[in-house]
C-alpha positions as CSV (number, residue, x, y, z in Angstrom):
1,X,-68.4,-67.5,23.6
2,X,-67.8,-69.2,19.8
3,X,-66.2,-65.0,19.0
4,X,-64.5,-65.2,22.1
5,X,-61.8,-67.6,20.7
6,X,-60.9,-66.2,17.1
7,X,-61.0,-62.9,18.9
8,X,-58.2,-63.8,21.4
9,X,-56.1,-65.7,18.6
10,X,-56.7,-62.3,16.2
11,X,-55.4,-60.5,18.9
12,X,-52.5,-62.9,20.0
13,X,-51.2,-62.7,16.2
14,X,-51.5,-59.3,16.0
15,X,-49.2,-58.7,19.2
16,X,-46.7,-60.4,17.2
17,X,-45.1,-58.4,14.8
18,X,-42.5,-59.0,12.1
19,X,-40.4,-56.2,13.7
20,X,-36.8,-57.5,15.1
21,X,-36.5,-56.3,18.7
22,X,-33.6,-53.7,18.9
23,X,-30.0,-55.4,19.6
24,X,-29.1,-55.1,23.3
25,X,-25.4,-53.8,22.9
26,X,-24.8,-52.2,25.6
27,X,-25.9,-55.6,28.0
28,X,-23.2,-57.2,25.8
29,X,-20.7,-54.9,25.7
30,X,-20.7,-54.9,29.9
31,X,-18.1,-57.0,31.3
32,X,-19.1,-58.8,34.7
33,X,-16.2,-58.6,36.9
34,X,-15.1,-62.3,38.4
35,X,-13.0,-63.7,40.9
36,X,-10.3,-64.6,38.5
37,X,-9.4,-61.1,36.8
38,X,-7.0,-60.5,39.6
39,X,-5.0,-64.0,39.2
40,X,-4.9,-63.7,35.6
41,X,-3.5,-59.9,35.8
42,X,-0.8,-61.3,38.4
43,X,-0.3,-64.2,36.0
44,X,0.3,-61.9,33.0
45,X,2.6,-59.5,35.2
46,X,5.0,-62.6,36.5
47,X,4.9,-63.4,32.5
48,X,6.3,-59.9,32.1
49,X,8.6,-60.1,34.5
50,X,10.1,-63.3,33.3
51,X,10.4,-61.8,29.7
52,X,12.4,-58.9,31.1
53,X,14.7,-61.3,33.2
54,X,15.4,-63.4,30.0
55,X,15.8,-60.8,27.8
56,X,18.8,-59.5,30.4
57,X,20.1,-62.9,31.0
58,X,20.3,-63.2,27.4
59,X,22.0,-59.6,27.1
60,X,24.5,-60.6,29.6
61,X,25.5,-64.0,28.0
62,X,26.1,-62.3,25.0
63,X,28.1,-59.6,26.5
64,X,30.3,-62.0,27.9
65,X,30.6,-64.1,25.3
66,X,31.9,-61.4,23.5
67,X,34.4,-60.7,26.0
68,X,35.9,-63.9,26.2
69,X,36.7,-63.3,22.6
């Protein structure tokens, strides 16, 4: 019995090595889809459309200003 405890400790220490575990890059690289992904896509699309409309309105205003002069 006295020999069993040191032997168990020795086996436990031998099981722990200094070798670092391999990085799990594949698990970190995979992205899980969330319910808000579609909402974010719609929001970005709306921002893009608004930017196009603002650019067109600015161009139309500039054309009107140039025509007045």
